[in-house]
ChimeraX commands (.cxc) that place a marker at each C-alpha (Angstrom):
marker #1 position -0.57,30.07,-4.41 radius 0.5
marker #1 position -0.22,27.86,-1.45 radius 0.5
marker #1 position -1.37,24.31,-1.58 radius 0.5
marker #1 position -1.90,21.61,1.17 radius 0.5
marker #1 position -1.31,18.30,0.00 radius 0.5
marker #1 position -3.29,15.52,1.40 radius 0.5
marker #1 position -2.75,11.63,1.71 radius 0.5
marker #1 position -3.09,8.80,2.71 radius 0.5
marker #1 position -0.70,6.66,1.06 radius 0.5
marker #1 position 2.97,7.23,1.96 radius 0.5
marker #1 position 5.26,7.27,-1.50 radius 0.5
marker #1 position 7.53,5.07,-0.01 radius 0.5
marker #1 position 4.60,2.15,-0.48 radius 0.5
marker #1 position 4.70,1.09,-4.35 radius 0.5
marker #1 position 2.23,-1.65,-4.05 radius 0.5
marker #1 position -0.64,0.68,-4.84 radius 0.5
marker #1 position 0.54,3.51,-6.99 radius 0.5
marker #1 position -0.59,6.28,-5.11 radius 0.5
marker #1 position 2.43,6.96,-3.10 radius 0.5
marker #1 position 4.36,6.98,-6.09 radius 0.5
marker #1 position 2.09,9.40,-7.62 radius 0.5
marker #1 position 2.03,11.32,-4.63 radius 0.5
marker #1 position 5.92,11.79,-4.87 radius 0.5
marker #1 position 5.95,12.65,-8.53 radius 0.5
marker #1 position 2.81,15.30,-8.75 radius 0.5
marker #1 position 4.02,17.17,-6.03 radius 0.5
marker #1 position 7.66,17.07,-6.76 radius 0.5
marker #1 position 6.58,18.83,-9.97 radius 0.5
marker #1 position 3.88,21.07,-8.23 radius 0.5
marker #1 position 6.24,22.54,-5.83 radius 0.5
marker #1 position 8.26,24.55,-8.76 radius 0.5
marker #1 position 4.74,26.00,-9.66 radius 0.5
marker #1 position 3.88,26.86,-6.08 radius 0.5
marker #1 position 4.03,26.69,-2.05 radius 0.5
marker #1 position 3.51,23.09,-0.98 radius 0.5
marker #1 position 2.51,20.99,2.23 radius 0.5
marker #1 position 2.12,17.68,2.21 radius 0.5
marker #1 position 0.70,16.06,4.94 radius 0.5
marker #1 position 0.07,12.16,5.31 radius 0.5
marker #1 position -2.00,10.11,7.58 radius 0.5
marker #1 position -0.91,7.23,8.84 radius 0.5
marker #1 position -4.07,4.49,9.53 radius 0.5
marker #1 position -1.74,1.49,9.69 radius 0.5
marker #1 position -1.50,0.12,13.26 radius 0.5
marker #1 position 2.40,-0.41,12.90 radius 0.5
marker #1 position 4.81,2.50,13.88 radius 0.5
marker #1 position 4.72,5.99,11.81 radius 0.5
marker #1 position 7.59,6.84,8.93 radius 0.5
marker #1 position 9.10,10.52,9.66 radius 0.5
marker #1 position 8.82,13.36,7.35 radius 0.5
marker #1 position 11.25,12.86,4.71 radius 0.5
marker #1 position 12.04,14.88,1.37 radius 0.5
marker #1 position 7.96,14.19,0.36 radius 0.5
marker #1 position 6.39,14.70,3.83 radius 0.5
marker #1 position 6.35,17.02,5.41 radius 0.5
marker #1 position 4.04,16.14,8.58 radius 0.5
marker #1 position 2.85,12.72,9.37 radius 0.5
marker #1 position -0.03,12.48,11.21 radius 0.5
marker #1 position -1.72,9.57,13.38 radius 0.5
marker #1 position -5.36,9.76,14.54 radius 0.5
marker #1 position -5.45,9.75,17.63 radius 0.5
marker #1 position -8.78,7.31,19.97 radius 0.5
marker #1 position -10.16,9.85,22.74 radius 0.5
marker #1 position -13.60,8.64,22.22 radius 0.5
marker #1 position -14.79,4.39,22.36 radius 0.5
marker #1 position -16.02,4.01,19.30 radius 0.5
marker #1 position -17.36,0.91,18.09 radius 0.5
marker #1 position -19.58,1.30,15.05 radius 0.5
marker #1 position -17.59,1.88,11.95 radius 0.5
marker #1 position -19.10,5.57,10.98 radius 0.5
marker #1 position -18.29,6.68,14.50 radius 0.5
marker #1 position -14.77,5.22,14.03 radius 0.5
marker #1 position -14.20,6.71,11.05 radius 0.5
marker #1 position -15.87,10.42,12.48 radius 0.5
marker #1 position -13.41,10.09,15.35 radius 0.5
marker #1 position -11.00,9.69,13.25 radius 0.5
marker #1 position -11.72,12.46,10.92 radius 0.5
marker #1 position -11.83,14.66,14.09 radius 0.5
marker #1 position -8.36,13.83,15.46 radius 0.5
marker #1 position -6.60,14.57,12.76 radius 0.5
marker #1 position -8.47,18.19,12.15 radius 0.5
marker #1 position -7.65,18.89,15.65 radius 0.5
marker #1 position -4.06,18.05,14.64 radius 0.5
marker #1 position -4.05,20.09,11.77 radius 0.5
marker #1 position -5.41,23.04,12.35 radius 0.5
marker #1 position -2.21,24.80,13.35 radius 0.5
marker #1 position -0.51,23.51,9.93 radius 0.5
marker #1 position -3.26,25.07,8.32 radius 0.5
marker #1 position -3.36,28.81,10.84 radius 0.5
marker #1 position 0.14,28.78,9.85 radius 0.5
marker #1 position 0.01,27.93,5.86 radius 0.5
marker #1 position -3.43,29.49,5.33 radius 0.5
marker #1 position -3.77,27.02,2.65 radius 0.5
marker #1 position -5.79,28.39,-0.91 radius 0.5
marker #1 position -6.07,24.99,-1.99 radius 0.5
marker #1 position -6.80,21.64,0.12 radius 0.5
marker #1 position -6.39,18.91,-2.37 radius 0.5
marker #1 position -8.02,15.69,-1.14 radius 0.5
marker #1 position -5.63,13.09,-2.63 radius 0.5
marker #1 position -7.83,10.07,-1.90 radius 0.5
marker #1 position -11.41,8.99,-0.10 radius 0.5
marker #1 position -9.80,8.45,2.87 radius 0.5
marker #1 position -8.28,11.90,3.64 radius 0.5
marker #1 position -11.73,13.89,3.06 radius 0.5
marker #1 position -13.59,13.72,5.93 radius 0.5
marker #1 position -10.96,16.56,8.26 radius 0.5
marker #1 position -11.71,18.80,5.55 radius 0.5
marker #1 position -15.49,18.22,4.92 radius 0.5
marker #1 position -16.69,21.43,5.74 radius 0.5
marker #1 position -13.52,23.69,4.14 radius 0.5
marker #1 position -15.04,25.71,1.25 radius 0.5
marker #1 position -11.47,25.52,-0.64 radius 0.5
marker #1 position -10.85,21.44,-1.28 radius 0.5
marker #1 position -9.21,19.80,-4.82 radius 0.5
marker #1 position -10.61,16.22,-4.54 radius 0.5
marker #1 position -9.44,13.83,-6.31 radius 0.5
marker #1 position -10.28,9.89,-6.51 radius 0.5
marker #1 position -8.05,7.37,-7.83 radius 0.5
marker #1 position -10.05,4.30,-6.81 radius 0.5
marker #1 position -13.58,5.70,-8.03 radius 0.5
marker #1 position -16.26,3.71,-5.89 radius 0.5
marker #1 position -16.51,-0.69,-6.18 radius 0.5
marker #1 position -13.59,-0.82,-8.69 radius 0.5
marker #1 position -12.93,-4.60,-9.18 radius 0.5
marker #1 position -10.81,-5.14,-6.86 radius 0.5
marker #1 position -12.33,-3.89,-3.55 radius 0.5
marker #1 position -15.98,-5.91,-4.41 radius 0.5
marker #1 position -13.95,-9.18,-3.44 radius 0.5
marker #1 position -13.97,-7.24,0.06 radius 0.5
marker #1 position -16.70,-5.50,0.47 radius 0.5
marker #1 position -17.06,-4.67,4.67 radius 0.5
marker #1 position -18.71,-2.14,6.51 radius 0.5
marker #1 position -15.69,-0.17,6.52 radius 0.5
marker #1 position -15.81,-0.32,3.01 radius 0.5
marker #1 position -19.22,1.11,2.78 radius 0.5
marker #1 position -18.28,3.60,4.82 radius 0.5
marker #1 position -15.65,4.95,2.68 radius 0.5
marker #1 position -18.15,4.72,-0.58 radius 0.5
marker #1 position -20.48,7.79,1.66 radius 0.5
marker #1 position -17.53,9.26,2.26 radius 0.5
marker #1 position -16.51,9.38,-1.66 radius 0.5
marker #1 position -19.80,10.53,-2.61 radius 0.5
marker #1 position -19.76,13.49,-0.10 radius 0.5
marker #1 position -16.71,14.64,-1.24 radius 0.5
marker #1 position -17.59,14.61,-4.88 radius 0.5
marker #1 position -20.66,16.29,-4.02 radius 0.5
marker #1 position -19.16,18.90,-1.33 radius 0.5
marker #1 position -15.78,19.77,-2.84 radius 0.5
marker #1 position -15.54,22.97,-5.30 radius 0.5
marker #1 position -13.78,20.61,-7.85 radius 0.5
marker #1 position -13.49,17.29,-8.08 radius 0.5
marker #1 position -10.74,15.97,-10.31 radius 0.5
marker #1 position -11.22,12.70,-12.15 radius 0.5
marker #1 position -8.43,11.10,-14.62 radius 0.5
marker #1 position -10.27,9.60,-17.25 radius 0.5
marker #1 position -13.56,10.53,-19.40 radius 0.5
marker #1 position -14.78,6.56,-17.95 radius 0.5
marker #1 position -14.15,7.89,-14.06 radius 0.5
marker #1 position -16.11,11.24,-14.09 radius 0.5
marker #1 position -19.00,9.63,-16.05 radius 0.5
marker #1 position -18.96,6.55,-13.55 radius 0.5
marker #1 position -19.43,9.58,-10.97 radius 0.5
marker #1 position -21.82,11.45,-12.85 radius 0.5
marker #1 position -24.01,8.42,-13.37 radius 0.5
marker #1 position -23.80,8.09,-9.24 radius 0.5
marker #1 position -24.63,11.31,-8.12 radius 0.5
marker #1 position -26.49,12.94,-10.71 radius 0.5
marker #1 position -24.06,15.81,-11.81 radius 0.5
marker #1 position -24.32,17.36,-8.15 radius 0.5
marker #1 position -20.54,18.39,-8.64 radius 0.5
marker #1 position -17.82,20.05,-10.52 radius 0.5
marker #1 position -15.52,17.75,-12.20 radius 0.5
marker #1 position -12.45,18.51,-13.93 radius 0.5
marker #1 position -11.12,16.08,-16.08 radius 0.5
marker #1 position -6.50,15.69,-15.97 radius 0.5
marker #1 position -5.62,12.94,-17.72 radius 0.5
marker #1 position -2.36,11.23,-16.56 radius 0.5
marker #1 position 0.68,10.34,-18.53 radius 0.5
marker #1 position 3.80,8.95,-18.33 radius 0.5
marker #1 position 7.16,10.24,-19.42 radius 0.5
marker #1 position 8.74,8.36,-22.25 radius 0.5
marker #1 position 11.99,9.16,-21.77 radius 0.5
marker #1 position 11.51,6.83,-18.19 radius 0.5
marker #1 position 11.53,3.89,-21.01 radius 0.5
marker #1 position 13.97,1.79,-22.58 radius 0.5
marker #1 position 15.91,3.15,-25.94 radius 0.5
marker #1 position 14.60,-0.10,-26.68 radius 0.5
marker #1 position 11.29,1.09,-26.90 radius 0.5
marker #1 position 10.85,4.04,-27.78 radius 0.5
marker #1 position 13.33,3.74,-31.11 radius 0.5
marker #1 position 10.22,1.21,-32.32 radius 0.5
marker #1 position 7.59,2.56,-34.46 radius 0.5
marker #1 position 5.31,0.73,-32.24 radius 0.5
marker #1 position 2.71,1.51,-29.60 radius 0.5
marker #1 position 3.66,1.09,-26.29 radius 0.5
marker #1 position 0.82,-0.90,-24.71 radius 0.5
marker #1 position 0.46,0.06,-20.76 radius 0.5
marker #1 position -1.31,-2.50,-19.00 radius 0.5
marker #1 position -1.39,-1.12,-16.00 radius 0.5
marker #1 position -1.56,2.68,-14.81 radius 0.5
marker link #1:1,2 radius 0.2
marker link #1:2,3 radius 0.2
marker link #1:3,4 radius 0.2
marker link #1:4,5 radius 0.2
marker link #1:5,6 radius 0.2
marker link #1:6,7 radius 0.2
marker link #1:7,8 radius 0.2
marker link #1:8,9 radius 0.2
marker link #1:9,10 radius 0.2
marker link #1:10,11 radius 0.2
marker link #1:11,12 radius 0.2
marker link #1:12,13 radius 0.2
marker link #1:13,14 radius 0.2
marker link #1:14,15 radius 0.2
marker link #1:15,16 radius 0.2
marker link #1:16,17 radius 0.2
marker link #1:17,18 radius 0.2
marker link #1:18,19 radius 0.2
marker link #1:19,20 radius 0.2
marker link #1:20,21 radius 0.2
marker link #1:21,22 radius 0.2
marker link #1:22,23 radius 0.2
marker link #1:23,24 radius 0.2
marker link #1:24,25 radius 0.2
marker link #1:25,26 radius 0.2
marker link #1:26,27 radius 0.2
marker link #1:27,28 radius 0.2
marker link #1:28,29 radius 0.2
marker link #1:29,30 radius 0.2
marker link #1:30,31 radius 0.2
marker link #1:31,32 radius 0.2
marker link #1:32,33 radius 0.2
marker link #1:33,34 radius 0.2
marker link #1:34,35 radius 0.2
marker link #1:35,36 radius 0.2
marker link #1:36,37 radius 0.2
marker link #1:37,38 radius 0.2
marker link #1:38,39 radius 0.2
marker link #1:39,40 radius 0.2
marker link #1:40,41 radius 0.2
marker link #1:41,42 radius 0.2
marker link #1:42,43 radius 0.2
marker link #1:43,44 radius 0.2
marker link #1:44,45 radius 0.2
marker link #1:45,46 radius 0.2
marker link #1:46,47 radius 0.2
marker link #1:47,48 radius 0.2
marker link #1:48,49 radius 0.2
marker link #1:49,50 radius 0.2
marker link #1:50,51 radius 0.2
marker link #1:51,52 radius 0.2
marker link #1:52,53 radius 0.2
marker link #1:53,54 radius 0.2
marker link #1:54,55 radius 0.2
marker link #1:55,56 radius 0.2
marker link #1:56,57 radius 0.2
marker link #1:57,58 radius 0.2
marker link #1:58,59 radius 0.2
marker link #1:59,60 radius 0.2
marker link #1:60,61 radius 0.2
marker link #1:61,62 radius 0.2
marker link #1:62,63 radius 0.2
marker link #1:63,64 radius 0.2
marker link #1:64,65 radius 0.2
marker link #1:65,66 radius 0.2
marker link #1:66,67 radius 0.2
marker link #1:67,68 radius 0.2
marker link #1:68,69 radius 0.2
marker link #1:69,70 radius 0.2
marker link #1:70,71 radius 0.2
marker link #1:71,72 radius 0.2
marker link #1:72,73 radius 0.2
marker link #1:73,74 radius 0.2
marker link #1:74,75 radius 0.2
marker link #1:75,76 radius 0.2
marker link #1:76,77 radius 0.2
marker link #1:77,78 radius 0.2
marker link #1:78,79 radius 0.2
marker link #1:79,80 radius 0.2
marker link #1:80,81 radius 0.2
marker link #1:81,82 radius 0.2
marker link #1:82,83 radius 0.2
marker link #1:83,84 radius 0.2
marker link #1:84,85 radius 0.2
marker link #1:85,86 radius 0.2
marker link #1:86,87 radius 0.2
marker link #1:87,88 radius 0.2
marker link #1:88,89 radius 0.2
marker link #1:89,90 radius 0.2
marker link #1:90,91 radius 0.2
marker link #1:91,92 radius 0.2
marker link #1:92,93 radius 0.2
marker link #1:93,94 radius 0.2
marker link #1:94,95 radius 0.2
marker link #1:95,96 radius 0.2
marker link #1:96,97 radius 0.2
marker link #1:97,98 radius 0.2
marker link #1:98,99 radius 0.2
marker link #1:99,100 radius 0.2
marker link #1:100,101 radius 0.2
marker link #1:101,102 radius 0.2
marker link #1:102,103 radius 0.2
marker link #1:103,104 radius 0.2
marker link #1:104,105 radius 0.2
marker link #1:105,106 radius 0.2
marker link #1:106,107 radius 0.2
marker link #1:107,108 radius 0.2
marker link #1:108,109 radius 0.2
marker link #1:109,110 radius 0.2
marker link #1:110,111 radius 0.2
marker link #1:111,112 radius 0.2
marker link #1:112,113 radius 0.2
marker link #1:113,114 radius 0.2
marker link #1:114,115 radius 0.2
marker link #1:115,116 radius 0.2
marker link #1:116,117 radius 0.2
marker link #1:117,118 radius 0.2
marker link #1:118,119 radius 0.2
marker link #1:119,120 radius 0.2
marker link #1:120,121 radius 0.2
marker link #1:121,122 radius 0.2
marker link #1:122,123 radius 0.2
marker link #1:123,124 radius 0.2
marker link #1:124,125 radius 0.2
marker link #1:125,126 radius 0.2
marker link #1:126,127 radius 0.2
marker link #1:127,128 radius 0.2
marker link #1:128,129 radius 0.2
marker link #1:129,130 radius 0.2
marker link #1:130,131 radius 0.2
marker link #1:131,132 radius 0.2
marker link #1:132,133 radius 0.2
marker link #1:133,134 radius 0.2
marker link #1:134,135 radius 0.2
marker link #1:135,136 radius 0.2
marker link #1:136,137 radius 0.2
marker link #1:137,138 radius 0.2
marker link #1:138,139 radius 0.2
marker link #1:139,140 radius 0.2
marker link #1:140,141 radius 0.2
marker link #1:141,142 radius 0.2
marker link #1:142,143 radius 0.2
marker link #1:143,144 radius 0.2
marker link #1:144,145 radius 0.2
marker link #1:145,146 radius 0.2
marker link #1:146,147 radius 0.2
marker link #1:147,148 radius 0.2
marker link #1:148,149 radius 0.2
marker link #1:149,150 radius 0.2
marker link #1:150,151 radius 0.2
marker link #1:151,152 radius 0.2
marker link #1:152,153 radius 0.2
marker link #1:153,154 radius 0.2
marker link #1:154,155 radius 0.2
marker link #1:155,156 radius 0.2
marker link #1:156,157 radius 0.2
marker link #1:157,158 radius 0.2
marker link #1:158,159 radius 0.2
marker link #1:159,160 radius 0.2
marker link #1:160,161 radius 0.2
marker link #1:161,162 radius 0.2
marker link #1:162,163 radius 0.2
marker link #1:163,164 radius 0.2
marker link #1:164,165 radius 0.2
marker link #1:165,166 radius 0.2
marker link #1:166,167 radius 0.2
marker link #1:167,168 radius 0.2
marker link #1:168,169 radius 0.2
marker link #1:169,170 radius 0.2
marker link #1:170,171 radius 0.2
marker link #1:171,172 radius 0.2
marker link #1:172,173 radius 0.2
marker link #1:173,174 radius 0.2
marker link #1:174,175 radius 0.2
marker link #1:175,176 radius 0.2
marker link #1:176,177 radius 0.2
marker link #1:177,178 radius 0.2
marker link #1:178,179 radius 0.2
marker link #1:179,180 radius 0.2
marker link #1:180,181 radius 0.2
marker link #1:181,182 radius 0.2
marker link #1:182,183 radius 0.2
marker link #1:183,184 radius 0.2
marker link #1:184,185 radius 0.2
marker link #1:185,186 radius 0.2
marker link #1:186,187 radius 0.2
marker link #1:187,188 radius 0.2
marker link #1:188,189 radius 0.2
marker link #1:189,190 radius 0.2
marker link #1:190,191 radius 0.2
marker link #1:191,192 radius 0.2
marker link #1:192,193 radius 0.2
marker link #1:193,194 radius 0.2
marker link #1:194,195 radius 0.2
marker link #1:195,196 radius 0.2
marker link #1:196,197 radius 0.2
marker link #1:197,198 radius 0.2
marker link #1:198,199 radius 0.2
marker link #1:199,200 radius 0.2
view
């Protein structure tokens, strides 16, 4: 099996956690199948070079003057798809894993998209900064859930939340996240107490 794994948060960025997830998940996934990892660089700073996790770094080009947020989002998606097509022609993936909502639009017409959402719809942190751009992301999220062949959720709560919002027009799969207890200090493991995780 061949998986094209697409993310918009670089593994070197440990703030949000999605970069760490990408690094650890693809490391294990590569043991079982052929994986190509593509990173979309949306920031205005210099894009990083490919490394041991990231095979391709793509930056959206702006060839059309777009001022409305929706037009800017679609222009970025069109640019990224044009850059992706040669990679897809060579690799010919069985599965396109869109790892967050900002990666979905270039693949909105593909039939083999698996979409995984880590920040489903309006999370409490994002509610503080609602703007025109974020409303576009909500539209993208709904489109991803309704048009992907599979949507992956990491908890029953997230799956139910999506189901209530889009009336069940999608194919959900629940894959709970886990952690490796061997990475915790031995002093924690020797106690017969629960390990309380404040944020994951």
